[in-house]
C-alpha distance (Angstrom), angle and dihedral (degrees) to the residues before:
residue distance angle dihedral
X1 . . .
X2 3.82 . .
X3 3.78 118.8 .
X4 3.77 115.6 -104.3
X5 3.77 112.6 -120.9
X6 3.79 111.3 -143.2
X7 3.73 123.6 -160.2
X8 3.77 125.6 -129.5
X9 3.81 89.2 -100.6
X10 3.80 93.1 58.5
X11 3.81 93.4 43.7
X12 3.79 92.5 49.2
X13 3.81 92.2 45.9
X14 3.81 93.1 51.1
X15 3.79 93.3 44.5
X16 3.80 93.9 51.4
X17 3.79 91.4 43.9
X18 3.80 92.2 52.1
X19 3.80 94.8 45.4
X20 3.79 94.9 47.7
X21 3.76 97.0 36.0
X22 3.80 94.6 -116.1
X23 3.82 124.9 146.1
X24 3.88 108.3 -118.8
X25 3.79 92.1 -145.7
X26 3.82 91.4 57.2
X27 3.81 89.5 50.7
X28 3.85 91.0 51.3
X29 3.80 92.4 50.2
X30 3.79 90.8 48.6
X31 3.82 91.0 49.4
X32 3.84 90.8 50.6
X33 3.81 90.4 53.4
X34 3.80 90.1 47.8
X35 3.83 90.8 51.2
X36 3.81 90.6 53.7
X37 3.81 89.8 49.6
X38 3.82 90.1 51.3
X39 3.82 91.7 49.8
X40 3.82 90.1 48.7
X41 3.80 89.6 52.8
X42 3.84 91.2 56.0
X43 3.82 92.8 41.4
X44 3.83 108.6 39.6
X45 3.81 92.9 175.2
X46 3.80 93.1 60.9
X47 3.81 119.5 98.2
X48 3.78 111.5 -134.7
X49 3.82 93.6 -147.5
X50 3.82 90.8 65.0
X51 3.80 94.2 49.7
X52 3.77 132.7 71.8
X53 3.80 134.9 -172.8
X54 3.78 132.5 -148.3
X55 3.79 129.3 -160.3
X56 3.75 121.9 -164.4
X57 3.85 106.4 -133.5
X58 3.80 91.1 -153.5
X59 3.79 104.1 44.4
X60 3.80 99.6 18.9
X61 3.81 92.1 -129.7
X62 3.81 113.1 157.0
X63 3.83 125.2 -150.7
X64 3.83 132.1 -176.2
X65 3.84 120.2 -150.2
X66 3.79 132.0 -168.2
X67 3.74 99.8 -156.5
X68 3.81 100.5 -46.5
X69 3.78 95.3 -28.0
X70 3.81 117.1 105.1
X71 3.82 106.4 -129.9
X72 3.79 97.6 168.6
X73 3.82 106.6 147.9
X74 3.81 119.1 -132.4
X75 3.79 113.9 -90.9
X76 3.79 91.8 20.6
X77 3.81 90.7 127.5
X78 3.82 91.2 76.0
X79 3.83 91.1 51.4
X80 3.78 90.3 47.0
X81 3.82 91.5 50.9
X82 3.81 92.9 51.4
X83 3.80 91.2 46.5
X84 3.79 91.4 49.0
X85 3.80 90.8 51.0
X86 3.80 93.6 51.2
X87 3.79 92.9 45.6
X88 3.79 92.9 48.6
X89 3.82 92.2 50.0
X90 3.79 91.5 47.0
X91 3.78 91.5 49.1
X92 3.78 90.5 48.9
X93 3.81 91.5 53.4
X94 3.80 92.7 46.5
X95 3.78 92.1 47.1
X96 3.78 93.0 48.7
X97 3.78 91.2 50.2
X98 3.78 91.3 48.5
X99 3.79 90.5 50.0
X100 3.81 91.4 50.4
X101 3.80 92.9 47.4
X102 3.81 90.3 47.6
X103 3.80 90.0 51.1
X104 3.79 92.5 51.1
X105 3.81 92.2 44.5
X106 3.79 87.2 62.4
X107 3.82 90.8 49.4
X108 3.82 95.9 50.3
X109 3.82 108.8 130.4
X110 3.81 95.6 34.3
X111 3.80 133.3 98.6
X112 3.80 126.6 -114.5
X113 3.77 134.2 -176.2
X114 3.78 113.3 -110.3
X115 3.77 142.4 172.6
X116 3.79 128.9 -136.5
X117 3.81 107.8 -110.8
X118 3.80 104.3 174.9
X119 3.78 145.4 -32.0
X120 3.80 118.2 -105.3
X121 3.79 102.9 -169.5
X122 3.80 107.7 -67.9
X123 3.82 91.0 -15.3
X124 3.80 125.1 88.7
X125 3.81 119.7 -142.8
X126 3.81 111.7 -144.6
X127 3.80 126.8 -166.8
X128 3.82 106.2 -132.0
X129 3.80 99.4 172.1
X130 3.79 117.4 -88.3
X131 3.78 92.7 15.5
X132 3.78 141.9 31.3
X133 3.76 120.3 -112.1
X134 3.78 126.2 -151.3
X135 3.81 121.2 -139.0
X136 3.83 111.2 -163.3
X137 3.85 121.3 -156.9
X138 3.82 94.6 -98.8
X139 3.82 89.8 57.7
X140 3.81 93.9 51.4
X141 3.81 126.4 90.2
X142 3.80 105.6 -109.2
X143 3.82 98.1 -141.2
X144 3.82 95.6 39.2
X145 3.80 119.8 101.3
X146 3.81 120.9 -142.9
X147 3.80 129.2 -160.5
X148 3.80 137.1 177.7
X149 3.82 118.0 -73.7
X150 3.80 90.0 13.6
X151 3.80 111.8 152.9
X152 3.78 116.5 -141.0
X153 3.79 142.4 152.2
X154 3.82 115.5 -106.7
X155 3.78 134.4 -173.6
X156 3.82 119.2 -123.5
X157 3.79 99.8 -130.8
X158 3.81 108.1 169.0
X159 3.79 147.9 -37.2
X160 3.78 116.9 -119.9
X161 3.77 136.7 170.4
X162 3.79 112.7 -91.9
X163 3.82 134.6 -179.5
X164 3.83 90.1 -85.8
X165 3.78 98.4 39.9
X166 3.77 129.7 -83.4
X167 3.80 116.6 -4.4
X168 3.81 131.6 -164.0
X169 3.82 111.3 -129.0
X170 3.80 115.9 -151.3
X171 3.80 127.4 -170.4
X172 3.79 141.8 -158.6
X173 3.81 95.7 -179.5
X174 3.81 99.9 54.7
X175 3.82 120.9 106.9
X176 3.79 88.3 -128.1
X177 3.81 90.4 71.7
X178 3.81 90.0 62.3
X179 3.81 91.8 47.6
X180 3.80 90.9 49.7
X181 3.80 91.8 49.7
X182 3.81 89.7 50.6
X183 3.81 90.4 52.5
X184 3.79 90.3 49.4
X185 3.82 96.5 47.3
X186 3.83 101.1 33.3
X187 3.84 115.7 56.3
X188 3.82 91.6 -165.8
X189 3.81 90.4 60.7
X190 3.81 91.6 46.9
X191 3.84 91.2 50.9
X192 3.79 93.2 45.1
X193 3.81 96.8 -115.9
X194 3.81 88.1 118.6
X195 3.79 117.5 41.4
X196 3.79 126.6 -158.1
X197 3.80 104.2 -134.0
X198 3.80 100.6 178.7
X199 3.76 138.5 -4.6
X200 3.79 132.8 -170.9
X201 3.77 127.6 175.1
X202 3.76 143.9 172.0
X203 3.82 99.6 -146.5
X204 3.78 113.0 -117.3
X205 3.82 94.8 9.2
X206 3.79 117.4 53.6
X207 3.80 143.4 -23.3
X208 3.81 136.0 -165.9
X209 3.81 122.9 -154.5
X210 3.82 125.2 -170.4
X211 3.81 112.9 -156.0
X212 3.79 134.2 177.6
X213 3.78 135.6 -172.8
X214 3.80 123.0 -115.6
X215 3.80 92.8 -171.9
X216 3.79 127.4 62.0
X217 3.79 117.4 -111.9
X218 3.82 96.7 27.9
X219 3.78 120.7 115.0
X220 3.82 104.5 -145.3
X221 3.81 96.3 -162.1
X222 3.79 94.0 44.4
X223 3.81 91.6 48.4
X224 3.80 91.9 54.2
X225 3.79 95.1 43.3
X226 3.79 95.1 45.8
X227 3.77 130.1 -161.7
X228 3.82 108.5 -32.2
X229 3.81 87.9 -9.6
X230 3.81 94.6 -66.9
X231 3.80 96.7 142.8
X232 3.78 98.2 45.8
X233 3.81 90.6 43.4
X234 3.82 89.5 56.2
X235 3.81 89.0 54.5
X236 3.81 92.0 47.7
X237 3.81 89.2 50.5
X238 3.84 88.8 59.8
X239 3.81 86.9 63.7
X240 3.83 91.4 47.5
X241 3.80 89.9 -110.6
X242 3.82 92.7 -66.0
X243 3.81 98.4 116.4
X244 3.81 125.4 60.4
X245 3.80 116.3 -149.5
X246 3.83 125.7 -150.1
X247 3.82 115.2 -165.1
X248 3.82 115.3 -164.1
X249 3.79 134.5 174.1
X250 3.78 116.0 -105.5
X251 3.82 114.8 -124.0
X252 3.78 131.2 -161.5
X253 3.79 90.6 -148.3
X254 3.80 104.8 80.7
X255 3.80 93.9 -149.1
X256 3.80 92.0 55.1
X257 3.80 90.1 43.2
X258 3.82 91.6 55.9
X259 3.80 90.4 48.2
X260 3.80 90.2 51.3
X261 3.80 92.0 46.2
X262 3.82 91.6 55.3
X263 3.80 93.1 54.6
X264 3.03 137.1 160.3
X265 3.84 81.9 48.7
X266 3.83 113.2 88.7
X267 3.82 140.4 -167.6
X268 3.80 93.6 43.3
X269 3.80 128.8 166.8
X270 3.82 114.2 -150.4
X271 3.80 129.9 -166.4
X272 3.82 117.1 -172.0
X273 3.80 124.3 -150.1
X274 3.81 103.9 -170.2
X275 3.80 94.5 -179.2
X276 3.82 92.5 60.5
X277 3.83 94.8 29.0
X278 3.80 89.4 -123.7
X279 3.80 132.1 140.1
X280 3.82 118.3 -160.6
X281 3.78 110.8 -156.8
X282 3.81 126.0 -167.8
X283 3.79 112.0 -155.6
X284 3.82 129.4 -172.5
X285 3.78 114.3 -109.6
X286 3.81 93.6 -113.0
X287 3.85 91.1 52.2
X288 3.79 96.9 43.9
X289 3.81 96.3 94.9
X290 3.83 91.8 49.0
X291 3.80 92.7 50.4
X292 3.81 93.9 50.1
X293 3.81 96.9 38.6
X294 3.78 129.4 -163.9
X295 3.82 108.8 -30.7
X296 3.83 88.1 -10.8
X297 3.80 91.6 -63.1
X298 3.82 97.9 138.5
X299 3.80 96.5 50.1
X300 3.82 91.3 42.0
X301 3.80 93.4 55.2
X302 3.81 91.1 43.2
X303 3.81 90.1 53.3
X304 3.82 91.7 51.5
X305 3.81 91.2 45.4
X306 3.81 95.1 52.2
X307 3.80 97.8 33.0
X308 3.82 91.4 -129.4
X309 3.78 131.0 112.2
X310 3.81 106.6 -114.2
X311 3.81 121.3 -150.1
X312 3.81 115.6 -168.7
X313 3.78 127.2 -161.8
X314 3.80 130.5 173.2
X315 3.80 118.9 -110.3
X316 3.83 119.7 -122.5
X317 3.82 109.5 -129.7
X318 3.85 126.6 -153.4
X319 3.79 92.3 -105.5
X320 3.78 92.4 54.3
X321 3.83 90.7 46.4
X322 3.83 91.6 52.9
X323 3.79 92.3 46.7
X324 3.80 91.5 49.4
X325 3.82 90.9 48.7
X326 3.82 91.4 49.0
X327 3.78 90.6 49.0
X328 3.81 90.5 49.6
X329 3.82 92.4 49.2
X330 3.80 93.3 46.5
X331 3.78 91.1 49.0
X332 3.80 90.4 48.1
X333 3.84 90.5 49.9
X334 3.78 93.3 46.8
X335 3.79 93.4 52.8
X336 3.89 97.7 62.7
X337 3.83 91.8 40.7
X338 3.78 91.0 53.8
X339 3.79 91.5 45.9
X340 3.85 91.6 49.4
X341 3.81 91.6 50.6
X342 3.77 91.1 49.8
X343 3.81 91.3 49.7
X344 3.83 91.0 49.3
X345 3.79 92.9 52.5
X346 3.78 90.6 48.1
X347 3.85 91.4 51.2
X348 3.83 91.6 48.5
X349 3.80 90.9 51.8
X350 3.81 90.3 49.3
X351 3.86 91.2 50.9
X352 3.81 92.6 51.3
X353 3.78 90.8 50.5
X354 3.82 92.3 49.2
X355 3.83 92.2 48.8
X356 3.81 92.1 51.8
X357 3.77 90.5 48.5
X358 3.82 92.4 49.6
X359 3.84 93.3 49.3
X360 3.76 92.9 51.3
X361 3.79 90.4 46.3
X362 3.87 94.4 55.8
X363 3.81 93.2 56.9
X364 3.80 118.0 80.9
X365 3.72 122.4 -129.6
X366 3.81 93.4 -108.7
X367 3.80 92.3 51.3
X368 3.74 90.2 49.7
X369 3.81 89.4 51.5
X370 3.81 91.3 47.2
X371 3.74 92.3 50.0
X372 3.76 90.7 49.0
X373 3.80 93.0 46.7
X374 3.82 91.5 45.4
X375 3.73 90.1 52.4
X376 3.79 89.2 49.9
X377 3.86 94.0 49.9
X378 3.73 92.3 47.4
X379 3.73 89.9 50.8
X380 3.84 92.4 49.3
X381 3.81 92.6 48.4
X382 3.73 90.9 50.6
X383 3.81 89.9 49.6
X384 3.82 91.3 48.9
X385 3.77 93.8 52.1
X386 3.70 90.2 49.8
X387 3.81 91.2 50.6
X388 3.82 92.0 48.6
X389 3.73 92.1 52.0
X390 3.72 91.7 51.4
X391 3.85 95.3 43.8
X392 3.84 97.3 48.5
X393 3.77 98.0 90.0
X394 3.80 90.8 46.9
X395 3.88 91.9 58.1
X396 3.76 91.1 49.2
X397 3.76 89.9 52.7
X398 3.82 89.9 50.4
X399 3.82 92.6 51.3
X400 3.78 91.3 49.0
X401 3.77 92.6 49.3
X402 3.87 95.0 49.7
X403 3.87 112.0 91.2
X404 3.79 120.3 -177.8
X405 3.86 113.9 -127.3
X406 3.82 117.3 -113.6
X407 3.78 116.9 -110.1
X408 3.85 115.4 -129.6
X409 3.86 118.2 -115.3
X410 3.79 120.1 -111.6
X411 3.73 115.7 -118.6
C-alpha cells in the first residue's frame, strides 16, 4: 500500500488539532462555511443556499460551486487561506475556553489558592490558575480588607453566564470554604473518618461546626482542633484572625445537641418542644452572658445549627431566693413601722392643737383683754425707762447751756 503524502496544510491542521484537542473535521467544516461567507461578501447578489464550498484536507485547496458549476474566482486561494487561518485561531480560542470551563465545572465545590489581580468596581478579579475568577460583593467578607497581589484561598462556587461569556464565581463568605479548609488541614476529615454534620457561620465574626466520628476510637473534636490548637489556628489564620471557630460534637439526642451548640456555656437545663420546634434553656446567672454571646451571636448560631428556636432564661439560685425573701420581709416590716410613726406624729399634733384650744377657751374675754393690756403697759414702761436712761445726759447738757439774761438796773 503506497504511503500517503500529506501537504503542509494537512500536517499543520492535524498538529494543531491534536495539541489543542480540536476535531480536524469540525475545523474543516467551519472553514468551508467561512469560505462561503467570504464569497458572499465579494458577491452580494449570490444566494448562499445555492452555493457550496469544498476544502481539500490534504492540499488545502478551496473551491466554490454553484450547483455543479465551479465558480471559484481567480486568486480566491489567498482569501481562503486567510479565512482558514482566522477560523482555526478562533476555534482554538473557543476550544481552550471550553476546556478550561469544563475543568472548573468538575472542580466546583472545592477550594483553590488565588491572587487578587484587580478591582472591577465592587467586584474583585482573582487569578485562580488557568482562568480568572470573579468575587462579587455578597461573596466577600465584609470586615476583610483586600489589596493587589494578595494571596488567599477561595471557594469555587458556581459558573454562570456573564456579559463576556461564562464566568467562574469564587467566594470567601460561603460555608464551603470552611469545609474545604478543614479537609486540607485535618487528614481525618479528608479521609472521611470525621464527618462534618452541620456548619453555620457569620463571615468575619464567628462560626460553629458540628462534627462526628464514623470510626471507633477517634475523637472528632480533638482531631479538628489538633495538638495545642494547631489545626484550628491554621484555619483561623486563613481568615486573618477575624473569625472565631467553635467546634462541637454532633449528638443524636436533641437535648444534648442543643447543650453542645450553646457551648462554652455549661450547666444548662433544656426542655424541647418538638411541635413548635422550640428549645427552652435555663442557664445559671454566671453563664448567661456566655450562652447569649455578643449581640446574641452565640444563641443565634446555635439556633441555626440545631434548626430549633432557642429561648434562654436565667436560673434563680438559692442565694438569690434568700436575698429576695429577706428584702421582701424587710420591706414588709418597714411599711407598718413607717405607718405607725406617721400616725403617732399626727396624734401628737392633734393633742397640741386641742390643748391650745382648751386653754384659750377657759379664759374669759375680759381676762384676755386684761392680759393683753397688761402686757402692753409693761412693754411701754420698759420702753420709757430705757428712753429716760438714754435722754438723761441730753437734759443735763440743755440745763448747762441755758443762761438767764441779766436784767438792767433802774436809774
